[in-house]
BAMIKE-470018 format. One record per residue (C-alpha): x, y, z; residue number from 1; residue in three letters. Coordinates in steps of 0.02 Angstrom, whole numbers, plus 50000, padded with zeros to 5 digits. Layout:
N
{r {X Y Z} NUM ALA}
...
//
This chain:
417
{r {47743 56363 56050} 1 UNK}
{r {47762 56544 55993} 2 UNK}
{r {47861 56666 56101} 3 UNK}
{r {47707 56774 56122} 4 UNK}
{r {47523 56751 56087} 5 UNK}
{r {47431 56909 56034} 6 UNK}
{r {47253 56944 56084} 7 UNK}
{r {47177 57028 55932} 8 UNK}
{r {47007 57107 55899} 9 UNK}
{r {46951 57128 55718} 10 UNK}
{r {46806 57249 55690} 11 UNK}
{r {46704 57224 55532} 12 UNK}
{r {46555 57322 55470} 13 UNK}
{r {46470 57156 55424} 14 UNK}
{r {46516 56977 55377} 15 UNK}
{r {46602 56970 55208} 16 UNK}
{r {46620 56810 55107} 17 UNK}
{r {46806 56844 55077} 18 UNK}
{r {46848 56873 55260} 19 UNK}
{r {46777 56710 55330} 20 UNK}
{r {46916 56596 55263} 21 UNK}
{r {47047 56720 55324} 22 UNK}
{r {46974 56729 55499} 23 UNK}
{r {46966 56540 55507} 24 UNK}
{r {47150 56528 55465} 25 UNK}
{r {47196 56666 55587} 26 UNK}
{r {47096 56580 55725} 27 UNK}
{r {47197 56422 55695} 28 UNK}
{r {47364 56514 55717} 29 UNK}
{r {47453 56478 55880} 30 UNK}
{r {47517 56657 55882} 31 UNK}
{r {47343 56734 55889} 32 UNK}
{r {47193 56736 56004} 33 UNK}
{r {47071 56806 55878} 34 UNK}
{r {46902 56886 55911} 35 UNK}
{r {46792 56967 55779} 36 UNK}
{r {46660 57099 55815} 37 UNK}
{r {46528 57136 55683} 38 UNK}
{r {46435 57300 55679} 39 UNK}
{r {46291 57221 55582} 40 UNK}
{r {46250 57048 55514} 41 UNK}
{r {46211 57104 55336} 42 UNK}
{r {46263 56966 55217} 43 UNK}
{r {46239 56829 55345} 44 UNK}
{r {46057 56883 55355} 45 UNK}
{r {45949 56935 55205} 46 UNK}
{r {45957 57120 55168} 47 UNK}
{r {45932 57231 55017} 48 UNK}
{r {46094 57276 54929} 49 UNK}
{r {46073 57449 54850} 50 UNK}
{r {46212 57420 54722} 51 UNK}
{r {46147 57251 54661} 52 UNK}
{r {45969 57316 54689} 53 UNK}
{r {45917 57145 54756} 54 UNK}
{r {45905 57060 54925} 55 UNK}
{r {46068 56971 54962} 56 UNK}
{r {46112 56830 55081} 57 UNK}
{r {46272 56738 55040} 58 UNK}
{r {46254 56550 55022} 59 UNK}
{r {46424 56505 55097} 60 UNK}
{r {46464 56498 55285} 61 UNK}
{r {46518 56670 55346} 62 UNK}
{r {46523 56644 55535} 63 UNK}
{r {46599 56470 55557} 64 UNK}
{r {46770 56426 55626} 65 UNK}
{r {46811 56580 55731} 66 UNK}
{r {46748 56676 55883} 67 UNK}
{r {46634 56821 55844} 68 UNK}
{r {46510 56937 55923} 69 UNK}
{r {46378 57056 55858} 70 UNK}
{r {46388 57233 55929} 71 UNK}
{r {46218 57318 55904} 72 UNK}
{r {46211 57469 55791} 73 UNK}
{r {46133 57623 55869} 74 UNK}
{r {46143 57716 55703} 75 UNK}
{r {46019 57728 55562} 76 UNK}
{r {46103 57597 55452} 77 UNK}
{r {46114 57725 55312} 78 UNK}
{r {46272 57757 55210} 79 UNK}
{r {46320 57905 55320} 80 UNK}
{r {46437 57949 55463} 81 UNK}
{r {46306 57909 55596} 82 UNK}
{r {46234 57764 55497} 83 UNK}
{r {46357 57647 55583} 84 UNK}
{r {46371 57695 55766} 85 UNK}
{r {46412 57552 55884} 86 UNK}
{r {46444 57623 56059} 87 UNK}
{r {46469 57446 56127} 88 UNK}
{r {46636 57442 56037} 89 UNK}
{r {46705 57561 56169} 90 UNK}
{r {46670 57442 56313} 91 UNK}
{r {46724 57290 56214} 92 UNK}
{r {46897 57364 56180} 93 UNK}
{r {46918 57446 56350} 94 UNK}
{r {46878 57286 56445} 95 UNK}
{r {46945 57161 56319} 96 UNK}
{r {47129 57184 56360} 97 UNK}
{r {47179 57167 56177} 98 UNK}
{r {47355 57183 56113} 99 UNK}
{r {47293 57248 55946} 100 UNK}
{r {47134 57309 55862} 101 UNK}
{r {47114 57291 55674} 102 UNK}
{r {46975 57401 55606} 103 UNK}
{r {46893 57358 55440} 104 UNK}
{r {46762 57494 55464} 105 UNK}
{r {46799 57650 55361} 106 UNK}
{r {46845 57817 55436} 107 UNK}
{r {46685 57893 55366} 108 UNK}
{r {46586 57797 55497} 109 UNK}
{r {46570 57847 55680} 110 UNK}
{r {46618 57672 55739} 111 UNK}
{r {46793 57693 55667} 112 UNK}
{r {46826 57839 55783} 113 UNK}
{r {46750 57751 55934} 114 UNK}
{r {46870 57607 55902} 115 UNK}
{r {47019 57721 55875} 116 UNK}
{r {46992 57818 56036} 117 UNK}
{r {46958 57661 56137} 118 UNK}
{r {47117 57577 56074} 119 UNK}
{r {47220 57731 56112} 120 UNK}
{r {47147 57746 56287} 121 UNK}
{r {47203 57571 56337} 122 UNK}
{r {47366 57567 56237} 123 UNK}
{r {47313 57434 56114} 124 UNK}
{r {47393 57444 55942} 125 UNK}
{r {47271 57512 55813} 126 UNK}
{r {47284 57449 55634} 127 UNK}
{r {47177 57498 55486} 128 UNK}
{r {47198 57500 55301} 129 UNK}
{r {47179 57570 55128} 130 UNK}
{r {47120 57476 54974} 131 UNK}
{r {47120 57623 54854} 132 UNK}
{r {47255 57657 54726} 133 UNK}
{r {47218 57840 54693} 134 UNK}
{r {47139 57992 54773} 135 UNK}
{r {47003 58004 54640} 136 UNK}
{r {46828 57979 54713} 137 UNK}
{r {46702 57863 54635} 138 UNK}
{r {46578 58004 54602} 139 UNK}
{r {46710 58114 54517} 140 UNK}
{r {46684 58265 54632} 141 UNK}
{r {46849 58360 54621} 142 UNK}
{r {46846 58434 54796} 143 UNK}
{r {46854 58261 54876} 144 UNK}
{r {47026 58231 54800} 145 UNK}
{r {47089 58392 54878} 146 UNK}
{r {47018 58345 55049} 147 UNK}
{r {47100 58174 55037} 148 UNK}
{r {47267 58249 54986} 149 UNK}
{r {47264 58363 55138} 150 UNK}
{r {47181 58247 55264} 151 UNK}
{r {47244 58073 55226} 152 UNK}
{r {47425 58104 55282} 153 UNK}
{r {47355 58149 55453} 154 UNK}
{r {47229 58006 55452} 155 UNK}
{r {47352 57867 55414} 156 UNK}
{r {47475 57930 55544} 157 UNK}
{r {47344 57874 55671} 158 UNK}
{r {47381 57693 55625} 159 UNK}
{r {47517 57598 55716} 160 UNK}
{r {47526 57499 55553} 161 UNK}
{r {47437 57533 55389} 162 UNK}
{r {47368 57380 55301} 163 UNK}
{r {47360 57392 55111} 164 UNK}
{r {47281 57266 54994} 165 UNK}
{r {47380 57298 54835} 166 UNK}
{r {47544 57366 54772} 167 UNK}
{r {47451 57515 54700} 168 UNK}
{r {47378 57556 54871} 169 UNK}
{r {47552 57541 54948} 170 UNK}
{r {47620 57669 54824} 171 UNK}
{r {47477 57787 54865} 172 UNK}
{r {47508 57777 55053} 173 UNK}
{r {47694 57804 55025} 174 UNK}
{r {47655 57958 54920} 175 UNK}
{r {47564 58029 55072} 176 UNK}
{r {47725 58028 55172} 177 UNK}
{r {47695 57869 55273} 178 UNK}
{r {47858 57778 55301} 179 UNK}
{r {47879 57611 55216} 180 UNK}
{r {47907 57516 55379} 181 UNK}
{r {47735 57575 55437} 182 UNK}
{r {47650 57495 55286} 183 UNK}
{r {47607 57310 55268} 184 UNK}
{r {47549 57231 55106} 185 UNK}
{r {47423 57104 55174} 186 UNK}
{r {47343 57060 55005} 187 UNK}
{r {47160 57054 54958} 188 UNK}
{r {47125 56870 54934} 189 UNK}
{r {46991 56739 54914} 190 UNK}
{r {46991 56557 54968} 191 UNK}
{r {47095 56497 54819} 192 UNK}
{r {47076 56313 54859} 193 UNK}
{r {46886 56324 54872} 194 UNK}
{r {46872 56409 54702} 195 UNK}
{r {46993 56288 54618} 196 UNK}
{r {46906 56134 54687} 197 UNK}
{r {46732 56197 54641} 198 UNK}
{r {46792 56238 54465} 199 UNK}
{r {46861 56061 54446} 200 UNK}
{r {46686 55992 54479} 201 UNK}
{r {46606 56090 54337} 202 UNK}
{r {46539 56008 54179} 203 UNK}
{r {46591 56146 54059} 204 UNK}
{r {46498 56079 53909} 205 UNK}
{r {46333 56065 54003} 206 UNK}
{r {46346 56241 54074} 207 UNK}
{r {46384 56316 53903} 208 UNK}
{r {46237 56224 53826} 209 UNK}
{r {46122 56300 53958} 210 UNK}
{r {46171 56471 53887} 211 UNK}
{r {46147 56412 53708} 212 UNK}
{r {46334 56409 53673} 213 UNK}
{r {46428 56269 53587} 214 UNK}
{r {46605 56214 53631} 215 UNK}
{r {46685 56315 53489} 216 UNK}
{r {46585 56473 53522} 217 UNK}
{r {46674 56618 53607} 218 UNK}
{r {46595 56668 53773} 219 UNK}
{r {46635 56834 53858} 220 UNK}
{r {46591 56876 54037} 221 UNK}
{r {46555 57035 54134} 222 UNK}
{r {46540 56993 54319} 223 UNK}
{r {46502 57144 54429} 224 UNK}
{r {46363 57258 54488} 225 UNK}
{r {46276 57345 54344} 226 UNK}
{r {46328 57518 54402} 227 UNK}
{r {46398 57666 54302} 228 UNK}
{r {46574 57657 54375} 229 UNK}
{r {46589 57476 54318} 230 UNK}
{r {46563 57536 54136} 231 UNK}
{r {46466 57384 54072} 232 UNK}
{r {46416 57481 53915} 233 UNK}
{r {46599 57483 53860} 234 UNK}
{r {46603 57294 53850} 235 UNK}
{r {46432 57283 53767} 236 UNK}
{r {46484 57407 53632} 237 UNK}
{r {46654 57325 53605} 238 UNK}
{r {46565 57158 53589} 239 UNK}
{r {46446 57230 53460} 240 UNK}
{r {46594 57297 53359} 241 UNK}
{r {46667 57122 53347} 242 UNK}
{r {46520 57065 53238} 243 UNK}
{r {46564 56884 53271} 244 UNK}
{r {46415 56766 53244} 245 UNK}
{r {46475 56621 53354} 246 UNK}
{r {46496 56723 53512} 247 UNK}
{r {46403 56762 53672} 248 UNK}
{r {46414 56898 53804} 249 UNK}
{r {46356 56860 53982} 250 UNK}
{r {46314 56989 54114} 251 UNK}
{r {46325 56908 54286} 252 UNK}
{r {46262 57033 54413} 253 UNK}
{r {46118 57152 54436} 254 UNK}
{r {46090 57336 54465} 255 UNK}
{r {46001 57493 54402} 256 UNK}
{r {46080 57489 54228} 257 UNK}
{r {46005 57322 54179} 258 UNK}
{r {45855 57387 54081} 259 UNK}
{r {45964 57514 53991} 260 UNK}
{r {46088 57378 53944} 261 UNK}
{r {45947 57268 53877} 262 UNK}
{r {45885 57413 53771} 263 UNK}
{r {46060 57452 53708} 264 UNK}
{r {46090 57269 53661} 265 UNK}
{r {45931 57275 53555} 266 UNK}
{r {45980 57442 53479} 267 UNK}
{r {46152 57373 53430} 268 UNK}
{r {46073 57218 53354} 269 UNK}
{r {46159 57094 53471} 270 UNK}
{r {46018 57052 53592} 271 UNK}
{r {46013 56871 53534} 272 UNK}
{r {46197 56854 53581} 273 UNK}
{r {46182 56931 53755} 274 UNK}
{r {46124 56844 53914} 275 UNK}
{r {46080 56930 54078} 276 UNK}
{r {46106 56803 54217} 277 UNK}
{r {46056 56920 54359} 278 UNK}
{r {46132 56912 54532} 279 UNK}
{r {46228 56750 54560} 280 UNK}
{r {46271 56689 54733} 281 UNK}
{r {46445 56630 54778} 282 UNK}
{r {46415 56445 54750} 283 UNK}
{r {46351 56479 54572} 284 UNK}
{r {46503 56576 54512} 285 UNK}
{r {46636 56439 54490} 286 UNK}
{r {46531 56359 54352} 287 UNK}
{r {46522 56526 54261} 288 UNK}
{r {46708 56565 54274} 289 UNK}
{r {46755 56389 54218} 290 UNK}
{r {46638 56390 54069} 291 UNK}
{r {46677 56558 53987} 292 UNK}
{r {46828 56598 53880} 293 UNK}
{r {46870 56772 53944} 294 UNK}
{r {46811 56893 54079} 295 UNK}
{r {46822 57082 54057} 296 UNK}
{r {46815 57210 54197} 297 UNK}
{r {46815 57383 54115} 298 UNK}
{r {46786 57484 54276} 299 UNK}
{r {46828 57668 54294} 300 UNK}
{r {46834 57648 54484} 301 UNK}
{r {46891 57482 54557} 302 UNK}
{r {47006 57488 54709} 303 UNK}
{r {47047 57304 54683} 304 UNK}
{r {46915 57189 54608} 305 UNK}
{r {46909 57019 54694} 306 UNK}
{r {46811 56947 54548} 307 UNK}
{r {46982 56945 54463} 308 UNK}
{r {47047 56830 54602} 309 UNK}
{r {46896 56718 54586} 310 UNK}
{r {46905 56703 54397} 311 UNK}
{r {47092 56671 54392} 312 UNK}
{r {47079 56536 54526} 313 UNK}
{r {46957 56449 54409} 314 UNK}
{r {47075 56466 54261} 315 UNK}
{r {46978 56605 54176} 316 UNK}
{r {47087 56735 54085} 317 UNK}
{r {47045 56913 54134} 318 UNK}
{r {47055 57079 54042} 319 UNK}
{r {47046 57237 54149} 320 UNK}
{r {47054 57424 54126} 321 UNK}
{r {47203 57519 54195} 322 UNK}
{r {47091 57584 54336} 323 UNK}
{r {47070 57411 54413} 324 UNK}
{r {47180 57389 54567} 325 UNK}
{r {47208 57203 54536} 326 UNK}
{r {47289 57241 54368} 327 UNK}
{r {47470 57265 54423} 328 UNK}
{r {47468 57123 54551} 329 UNK}
{r {47364 56988 54465} 330 UNK}
{r {47339 57024 54280} 331 UNK}
{r {47505 57101 54227} 332 UNK}
{r {47614 56958 54292} 333 UNK}
{r {47511 56837 54186} 334 UNK}
{r {47499 56944 54028} 335 UNK}
{r {47525 57134 54036} 336 UNK}
{r {47440 57156 53867} 337 UNK}
{r {47275 57109 53951} 338 UNK}
{r {47265 57284 54029} 339 UNK}
{r {47189 57422 53921} 340 UNK}
{r {47162 57611 53946} 341 UNK}
{r {46995 57640 54032} 342 UNK}
{r {46862 57702 53911} 343 UNK}
{r {46962 57660 53753} 344 UNK}
{r {46835 57556 53658} 345 UNK}
{r {46950 57529 53509} 346 UNK}
{r {47088 57460 53621} 347 UNK}
{r {46964 57347 53711} 348 UNK}
{r {46891 57285 53546} 349 UNK}
{r {47065 57246 53477} 350 UNK}
{r {47111 57153 53635} 351 UNK}
{r {46956 57044 53632} 352 UNK}
{r {46976 57014 53445} 353 UNK}
{r {47154 56953 53468} 354 UNK}
{r {47097 56836 53606} 355 UNK}
{r {46960 56765 53495} 356 UNK}
{r {47086 56736 53355} 357 UNK}
{r {47213 56643 53462} 358 UNK}
{r {47130 56512 53572} 359 UNK}
{r {47297 56424 53605} 360 UNK}
{r {47361 56584 53685} 361 UNK}
{r {47206 56592 53794} 362 UNK}
{r {47236 56413 53853} 363 UNK}
{r {47414 56460 53902} 364 UNK}
{r {47352 56616 53993} 365 UNK}
{r {47226 56507 54084} 366 UNK}
{r {47364 56394 54146} 367 UNK}
{r {47469 56543 54203} 368 UNK}
{r {47319 56616 54296} 369 UNK}
{r {47304 56462 54407} 370 UNK}
{r {47492 56459 54435} 371 UNK}
{r {47506 56643 54480} 372 UNK}
{r {47366 56636 54608} 373 UNK}
{r {47476 56521 54714} 374 UNK}
{r {47578 56677 54754} 375 UNK}
{r {47425 56777 54808} 376 UNK}
{r {47345 56664 54936} 377 UNK}
{r {47256 56669 55105} 378 UNK}
{r {47408 56589 55188} 379 UNK}
{r {47520 56732 55129} 380 UNK}
{r {47390 56859 55183} 381 UNK}
{r {47380 56785 55358} 382 UNK}
{r {47569 56782 55374} 383 UNK}
{r {47580 56964 55321} 384 UNK}
{r {47443 57013 55443} 385 UNK}
{r {47530 56927 55589} 386 UNK}
{r {47691 57018 55545} 387 UNK}
{r {47595 57183 55538} 388 UNK}
{r {47522 57148 55711} 389 UNK}
{r {47695 57114 55781} 390 UNK}
{r {47762 57276 55709} 391 UNK}
{r {47616 57377 55776} 392 UNK}
{r {47621 57303 55950} 393 UNK}
{r {47811 57323 55962} 394 UNK}
{r {47791 57511 55944} 395 UNK}
{r {47685 57515 56101} 396 UNK}
{r {47744 57364 56201} 397 UNK}
{r {47920 57295 56168} 398 UNK}
{r {47908 57112 56117} 399 UNK}
{r {47967 56992 56251} 400 UNK}
{r {47951 56804 56278} 401 UNK}
{r {47822 56839 56411} 402 UNK}
{r {47644 56784 56388} 403 UNK}
{r {47526 56912 56314} 404 UNK}
{r {47375 56973 56406} 405 UNK}
{r {47268 56833 56333} 406 UNK}
{r {47230 56750 56499} 407 UNK}
{r {47174 56909 56587} 408 UNK}
{r {47027 56956 56479} 409 UNK}
{r {46879 57028 56569} 410 UNK}
{r {46764 57022 56419} 411 UNK}
{r {46649 56882 56369} 412 UNK}
{r {46637 56861 56182} 413 UNK}
{r {46479 56776 56121} 414 UNK}
{r {46448 56689 55955} 415 UNK}
{r {46497 56529 55869} 416 UNK}
{r {46664 56448 55836} 417 UNK}
//
C-alpha cells in the first residue's frame, strides 16, 4: 500500500478522447482517489465543432473506467470568458476535501478562476498547465504577445505545480521565471497500445485500393482541421510541384477551407490525385495512418499536435514544420531532417521528394517511430502527474505516512465508473 493516498479532482472543459485512457489509468493507481468534473459533455454528446465545421461525437468511450460528474454550465457556451461559467465547481471543491485540484480549463474562462479561488480557500494544491511553446497568438495580433509576456509570469506563479506537455512548453515556462522544480513535464499522449493494435488489424492493400492507389504508389496525408493556421495549401502546392504521376494526396479532416482547397487542386492540375476524406472519427484513423506512406503537418500554430502521436504509433513517418510542438520531442529523435521551416515550400518539396526517392529509408523511419513512442506513453504521463501532485501537495501539507483526507469526503460524486 502507498504511504499516502491523494484525493484529486480533475476539472475538464469537456470529455476529450485523449484524456479518457489517462483517467482510467490514474483511477487504477493505488496512490490516487480520482474524481473528474466536466463543465460540459461536448464530445460525448453530439455538438457542432466550429473548427471542423461539422457535428462531432467521438466513437470511442470517453466516460468509462473512472468516476466523473457533470457540473452544469451557467454560461453561454460561447468561446468567451463567461462562455464557461460553472458555479457548482465552488461547492464541489469546498466540500470535496481534495488534496489537489488539477484544472484543464484555460485561464480565459471564468470557471478557471472559480476553481483557483475555491482551491486556495480550502488549502488544496492547485495545478494547471501550459501546452504552448511560444508567446505568439494563433491570430497573429501583436499586442497579445506583450500581454502574455507581462501577465504569464504572474499567472503561472498561482500554480503550486505547472504541468507542461512538451519540452518546448517547459522552456517557455522557464523563460518566464518559473523555477524548474515548480515545472513538471507530464507529456501529451494518446493510448499507444490502442493505436498500435488497431493498426495491426488493417488490411493496407484494401484500404489503398479504396482510394484508387496501388501498392507502389506514393500516398501523402494531411490530417487536421482545414483551417488557415494548419496551412493545408502549403502541402497541396508542394505536392503539385512534385509532378509525380503515381502519387496521391489525402486530406483527412474538414473545415472552412475545403472548397478553396478543391478549387486550388483543380487550378494546379492535380485534382485527380487529391482525395478529400472529410471528418474521420477516431476508430477510422488507424487504417488511414497505416495505409499512407508519409504524413505532413505544416502548421504555423500547433502547440503540440497529437495527430503526430497517433500516426507514429501506427508506424507512419511524419514531417512537421518547426512551429509544431511535437517536433522536438517526437519527430526529431526519429529523424531531425523531417522538420522544415514553416512556410518554406521549396524545403517541404525537397523533403517529400527525398522521401519518395528512398522507400527503404521510410521503412526504417517507420520502425523507429513505433520504437520511440514507447518512451512517450500514458504510463509515463501518469507517473509524472502523480509526482507533480506529490510536489504540489508537499508545499501546502508536508507529506507524512498518515492517511489522506480520502475517507472524510462530504461530497457525492455522480456518474459512471
